[in-house]
Biotite code that builds the C-alpha atoms (Angstrom):
import biotite.structure as struc

atoms = struc.array([
    struc.Atom([0.000, 0.000, 0.000], chain_id="A", res_id=1, res_name="MET", atom_name="CA", element="C"),
    struc.Atom([1.264, 3.487, -0.820], chain_id="A", res_id=2, res_name="ILE", atom_name="CA", element="C"),
    struc.Atom([1.770, 5.651, 2.256], chain_id="A", res_id=3, res_name="ASP", atom_name="CA", element="C"),
    struc.Atom([0.311, 9.133, 2.532], chain_id="A", res_id=4, res_name="SER", atom_name="CA", element="C"),
    struc.Atom([3.694, 10.786, 1.852], chain_id="A", res_id=5, res_name="LYS", atom_name="CA", element="C"),
    struc.Atom([3.816, 9.297, -1.636], chain_id="A", res_id=6, res_name="GLN", atom_name="CA", element="C"),
    struc.Atom([1.394, 10.486, -4.244], chain_id="A", res_id=7, res_name="LYS", atom_name="CA", element="C"),
    struc.Atom([0.129, 7.837, -6.581], chain_id="A", res_id=8, res_name="LYS", atom_name="CA", element="C"),
    struc.Atom([0.758, 8.893, -10.182], chain_id="A", res_id=9, res_name="PRO", atom_name="CA", element="C"),
    struc.Atom([-2.340, 10.018, -12.004], chain_id="A", res_id=10, res_name="GLU", atom_name="CA", element="C"),
    struc.Atom([-2.669, 7.863, -15.116], chain_id="A", res_id=11, res_name="PRO", atom_name="CA", element="C"),
    struc.Atom([-4.092, 9.460, -18.219], chain_id="A", res_id=12, res_name="LYS", atom_name="CA", element="C"),
    struc.Atom([-4.664, 6.388, -20.348], chain_id="A", res_id=13, res_name="GLY", atom_name="CA", element="C"),
    struc.Atom([-2.265, 6.295, -23.249], chain_id="A", res_id=14, res_name="SER", atom_name="CA", element="C"),
    struc.Atom([-0.566, 9.450, -21.917], chain_id="A", res_id=15, res_name="GLU", atom_name="CA", element="C"),
    struc.Atom([0.730, 7.598, -18.832], chain_id="A", res_id=16, res_name="PHE", atom_name="CA", element="C"),
    struc.Atom([4.536, 7.750, -18.594], chain_id="A", res_id=17, res_name="LYS", atom_name="CA", element="C"),
    struc.Atom([6.472, 5.225, -16.516], chain_id="A", res_id=18, res_name="PHE", atom_name="CA", element="C"),
    struc.Atom([9.108, 7.346, -14.801], chain_id="A", res_id=19, res_name="ARG", atom_name="CA", element="C"),
    struc.Atom([11.495, 7.047, -11.851], chain_id="A", res_id=20, res_name="LYS", atom_name="CA", element="C"),
    struc.Atom([8.693, 8.012, -9.449], chain_id="A", res_id=21, res_name="GLN", atom_name="CA", element="C"),
    struc.Atom([6.641, 5.006, -10.553], chain_id="A", res_id=22, res_name="GLU", atom_name="CA", element="C"),
    struc.Atom([9.663, 2.700, -10.295], chain_id="A", res_id=23, res_name="PHE", atom_name="CA", element="C"),
    struc.Atom([10.283, 3.927, -6.727], chain_id="A", res_id=24, res_name="ASP", atom_name="CA", element="C"),
    struc.Atom([6.645, 3.450, -5.673], chain_id="A", res_id=25, res_name="ILE", atom_name="CA", element="C"),
    struc.Atom([6.426, -0.040, -7.164], chain_id="A", res_id=26, res_name="LEU", atom_name="CA", element="C"),
    struc.Atom([9.779, -1.060, -5.717], chain_id="A", res_id=27, res_name="ARG", atom_name="CA", element="C"),
    struc.Atom([8.552, -0.143, -2.252], chain_id="A", res_id=28, res_name="LYS", atom_name="CA", element="C"),
    struc.Atom([5.128, -1.732, -2.785], chain_id="A", res_id=29, res_name="LYS", atom_name="CA", element="C"),
    struc.Atom([6.756, -4.970, -3.996], chain_id="A", res_id=30, res_name="GLN", atom_name="CA", element="C"),
    struc.Atom([9.316, -4.958, -1.141], chain_id="A", res_id=31, res_name="ASN", atom_name="CA", element="C"),
    struc.Atom([12.118, -4.722, -3.712], chain_id="A", res_id=32, res_name="ASN", atom_name="CA", element="C"),
    struc.Atom([11.118, -8.134, -5.141], chain_id="A", res_id=33, res_name="LYS", atom_name="CA", element="C"),
    struc.Atom([10.202, -9.208, -8.661], chain_id="A", res_id=34, res_name="CYS", atom_name="CA", element="C"),
    struc.Atom([6.422, -9.411, -9.149], chain_id="A", res_id=35, res_name="TYR", atom_name="CA", element="C"),
    struc.Atom([6.635, -12.879, -10.724], chain_id="A", res_id=36, res_name="ALA", atom_name="CA", element="C"),
    struc.Atom([9.723, -14.570, -9.269], chain_id="A", res_id=37, res_name="THR", atom_name="CA", element="C"),
    struc.Atom([10.247, -12.949, -5.882], chain_id="A", res_id=38, res_name="GLY", atom_name="CA", element="C"),
    struc.Atom([13.889, -12.384, -6.792], chain_id="A", res_id=39, res_name="ARG", atom_name="CA", element="C"),
    struc.Atom([15.648, -9.302, -5.452], chain_id="A", res_id=40, res_name="GLU", atom_name="CA", element="C"),
    struc.Atom([15.373, -6.209, -7.672], chain_id="A", res_id=41, res_name="LEU", atom_name="CA", element="C"),
    struc.Atom([18.257, -3.836, -8.314], chain_id="A", res_id=42, res_name="ASN", atom_name="CA", element="C"),
    struc.Atom([18.842, -1.007, -10.741], chain_id="A", res_id=43, res_name="SER", atom_name="CA", element="C"),
    struc.Atom([20.668, -3.325, -13.161], chain_id="A", res_id=44, res_name="ALA", atom_name="CA", element="C"),
    struc.Atom([18.012, -6.046, -13.378], chain_id="A", res_id=45, res_name="ASN", atom_name="CA", element="C"),
    struc.Atom([14.574, -4.450, -12.982], chain_id="A", res_id=46, res_name="MET", atom_name="CA", element="C"),
    struc.Atom([12.104, -3.658, -15.721], chain_id="A", res_id=47, res_name="ASN", atom_name="CA", element="C"),
    struc.Atom([8.582, -2.324, -15.781], chain_id="A", res_id=48, res_name="GLY", atom_name="CA", element="C"),
    struc.Atom([5.900, -4.580, -17.198], chain_id="A", res_id=49, res_name="SER", atom_name="CA", element="C"),
    struc.Atom([2.132, -4.751, -17.473], chain_id="A", res_id=50, res_name="HIS", atom_name="CA", element="C"),
    struc.Atom([0.318, -7.131, -15.118], chain_id="A", res_id=51, res_name="ILE", atom_name="CA", element="C"),
    struc.Atom([-2.288, -7.804, -17.794], chain_id="A", res_id=52, res_name="ILE", atom_name="CA", element="C"),
    struc.Atom([-0.420, -7.463, -21.095], chain_id="A", res_id=53, res_name="PRO", atom_name="CA", element="C"),
    struc.Atom([-1.682, -4.803, -23.496], chain_id="A", res_id=54, res_name="ILE", atom_name="CA", element="C"),
    struc.Atom([-2.113, -7.469, -26.190], chain_id="A", res_id=55, res_name="ARG", atom_name="CA", element="C"),
    struc.Atom([-4.409, -9.358, -23.783], chain_id="A", res_id=56, res_name="LYS", atom_name="CA", element="C"),
    struc.Atom([-6.614, -6.340, -23.086], chain_id="A", res_id=57, res_name="GLY", atom_name="CA", element="C"),
    struc.Atom([-4.627, -4.687, -20.302], chain_id="A", res_id=58, res_name="GLY", atom_name="CA", element="C"),
    struc.Atom([-4.438, -0.915, -20.050], chain_id="A", res_id=59, res_name="GLU", atom_name="CA", element="C"),
    struc.Atom([-1.334, 1.263, -20.008], chain_id="A", res_id=60, res_name="HIS", atom_name="CA", element="C"),
    struc.Atom([-2.057, 2.707, -16.558], chain_id="A", res_id=61, res_name="ILE", atom_name="CA", element="C"),
    struc.Atom([-0.121, 2.743, -13.290], chain_id="A", res_id=62, res_name="PHE", atom_name="CA", element="C"),
    struc.Atom([-2.392, 0.184, -11.582], chain_id="A", res_id=63, res_name="ASP", atom_name="CA", element="C"),
    struc.Atom([-1.561, -2.325, -14.333], chain_id="A", res_id=64, res_name="ASN", atom_name="CA", element="C"),
    struc.Atom([2.211, -2.065, -13.907], chain_id="A", res_id=65, res_name="THR", atom_name="CA", element="C"),
    struc.Atom([4.708, -4.118, -11.959], chain_id="A", res_id=66, res_name="CYS", atom_name="CA", element="C"),
    struc.Atom([8.454, -4.616, -11.767], chain_id="A", res_id=67, res_name="LEU", atom_name="CA", element="C"),
    struc.Atom([10.106, -7.812, -12.958], chain_id="A", res_id=68, res_name="VAL", atom_name="CA", element="C"),
    struc.Atom([13.679, -9.035, -13.279], chain_id="A", res_id=69, res_name="VAL", atom_name="CA", element="C"),
    struc.Atom([15.330, -8.736, -16.681], chain_id="A", res_id=70, res_name="GLU", atom_name="CA", element="C"),
    struc.Atom([15.363, -12.495, -17.253], chain_id="A", res_id=71, res_name="GLU", atom_name="CA", element="C"),
    struc.Atom([11.567, -12.693, -17.560], chain_id="A", res_id=72, res_name="ILE", atom_name="CA", element="C"),
    struc.Atom([10.792, -9.265, -18.978], chain_id="A", res_id=73, res_name="ARG", atom_name="CA", element="C"),
    struc.Atom([9.835, -10.445, -22.463], chain_id="A", res_id=74, res_name="ASP", atom_name="CA", element="C"),
    struc.Atom([7.840, -13.410, -21.165], chain_id="A", res_id=75, res_name="ILE", atom_name="CA", element="C"),
    struc.Atom([5.838, -11.298, -18.687], chain_id="A", res_id=76, res_name="LYS", atom_name="CA", element="C"),
    struc.Atom([5.040, -8.692, -21.322], chain_id="A", res_id=77, res_name="ARG", atom_name="CA", element="C"),
    struc.Atom([3.319, -11.333, -23.433], chain_id="A", res_id=78, res_name="LYS", atom_name="CA", element="C"),
    struc.Atom([1.660, -13.616, -20.875], chain_id="A", res_id=79, res_name="LEU", atom_name="CA", element="C"),
    struc.Atom([-0.977, -13.246, -18.202], chain_id="A", res_id=80, res_name="THR", atom_name="CA", element="C"),
    struc.Atom([-0.086, -14.457, -14.705], chain_id="A", res_id=81, res_name="ASP", atom_name="CA", element="C"),
    struc.Atom([-1.999, -17.709, -15.298], chain_id="A", res_id=82, res_name="LYS", atom_name="CA", element="C"),
    struc.Atom([-0.245, -18.343, -18.621], chain_id="A", res_id=83, res_name="GLU", atom_name="CA", element="C"),
    struc.Atom([3.139, -17.637, -17.019], chain_id="A", res_id=84, res_name="LEU", atom_name="CA", element="C"),
    struc.Atom([2.464, -20.157, -14.234], chain_id="A", res_id=85, res_name="VAL", atom_name="CA", element="C"),
    struc.Atom([1.257, -22.801, -16.684], chain_id="A", res_id=86, res_name="GLU", atom_name="CA", element="C"),
    struc.Atom([4.294, -22.501, -18.975], chain_id="A", res_id=87, res_name="ILE", atom_name="CA", element="C"),
    struc.Atom([6.653, -22.426, -15.986], chain_id="A", res_id=88, res_name="SER", atom_name="CA", element="C"),
    struc.Atom([5.133, -25.666, -14.705], chain_id="A", res_id=89, res_name="ALA", atom_name="CA", element="C"),
    struc.Atom([5.590, -27.210, -18.163], chain_id="A", res_id=90, res_name="ASP", atom_name="CA", element="C"),
    struc.Atom([9.269, -26.217, -18.195], chain_id="A", res_id=91, res_name="VAL", atom_name="CA", element="C"),
    struc.Atom([9.808, -27.692, -14.725], chain_id="A", res_id=92, res_name="ILE", atom_name="CA", element="C"),
    struc.Atom([8.014, -30.903, -15.707], chain_id="A", res_id=93, res_name="ARG", atom_name="CA", element="C"),
    struc.Atom([10.207, -31.186, -18.798], chain_id="A", res_id=94, res_name="THR", atom_name="CA", element="C"),
    struc.Atom([13.610, -30.024, -17.535], chain_id="A", res_id=95, res_name="LEU", atom_name="CA", element="C"),
    struc.Atom([13.217, -29.902, -13.762], chain_id="A", res_id=96, res_name="GLY", atom_name="CA", element="C"),
    struc.Atom([14.441, -33.403, -12.875], chain_id="A", res_id=97, res_name="ASN", atom_name="CA", element="C"),
    struc.Atom([17.789, -32.609, -14.450], chain_id="A", res_id=98, res_name="LYS", atom_name="CA", element="C"),
    struc.Atom([18.220, -29.792, -11.893], chain_id="A", res_id=99, res_name="TYR", atom_name="CA", element="C"),
    struc.Atom([16.457, -31.338, -8.900], chain_id="A", res_id=100, res_name="GLY", atom_name="CA", element="C"),
    struc.Atom([13.025, -29.721, -9.328], chain_id="A", res_id=101, res_name="TYR", atom_name="CA", element="C"),
    struc.Atom([9.576, -31.191, -9.756], chain_id="A", res_id=102, res_name="LYS", atom_name="CA", element="C"),
    struc.Atom([6.039, -29.843, -9.986], chain_id="A", res_id=103, res_name="VAL", atom_name="CA", element="C"),
    struc.Atom([3.385, -30.800, -7.495], chain_id="A", res_id=104, res_name="SER", atom_name="CA", element="C"),
    struc.Atom([-0.043, -29.771, -8.701], chain_id="A", res_id=105, res_name="THR", atom_name="CA", element="C"),
    struc.Atom([-2.968, -28.571, -6.712], chain_id="A", res_id=106, res_name="ASN", atom_name="CA", element="C"),
    struc.Atom([-4.570, -26.774, -9.627], chain_id="A", res_id=107, res_name="LYS", atom_name="CA", element="C"),
    struc.Atom([-7.184, -24.184, -8.839], chain_id="A", res_id=108, res_name="LYS", atom_name="CA", element="C"),
    struc.Atom([-9.219, -22.156, -11.274], chain_id="A", res_id=109, res_name="ASN", atom_name="CA", element="C"),
    struc.Atom([-8.576, -18.523, -10.309], chain_id="A", res_id=110, res_name="PRO", atom_name="CA", element="C"),
    struc.Atom([-11.029, -15.966, -11.555], chain_id="A", res_id=111, res_name="LYS", atom_name="CA", element="C"),
])
């Protein structure tokens, strides 16, 4: 949650600009962790992304932005959270044993 000392940027639809102020607010809101991986963010590895990708109907507004690590930037820009989880599980099922990982499913149908 944004504290009262920080003003939430006022999005203006397609006029919204993702600037340092937005990075700082999101970094604090996300506890300096990547939205998707939980990995530590730093100035060399963080990128802004849309939570719901524009190509999937998401809007270019502040409330639809998050910070992710560089390694998944392109993937997150194209996939919804659900799609990202599903493809990640597929990768772990396919390659995980080689590296000591496995997927345990308790699939739910989030809204």
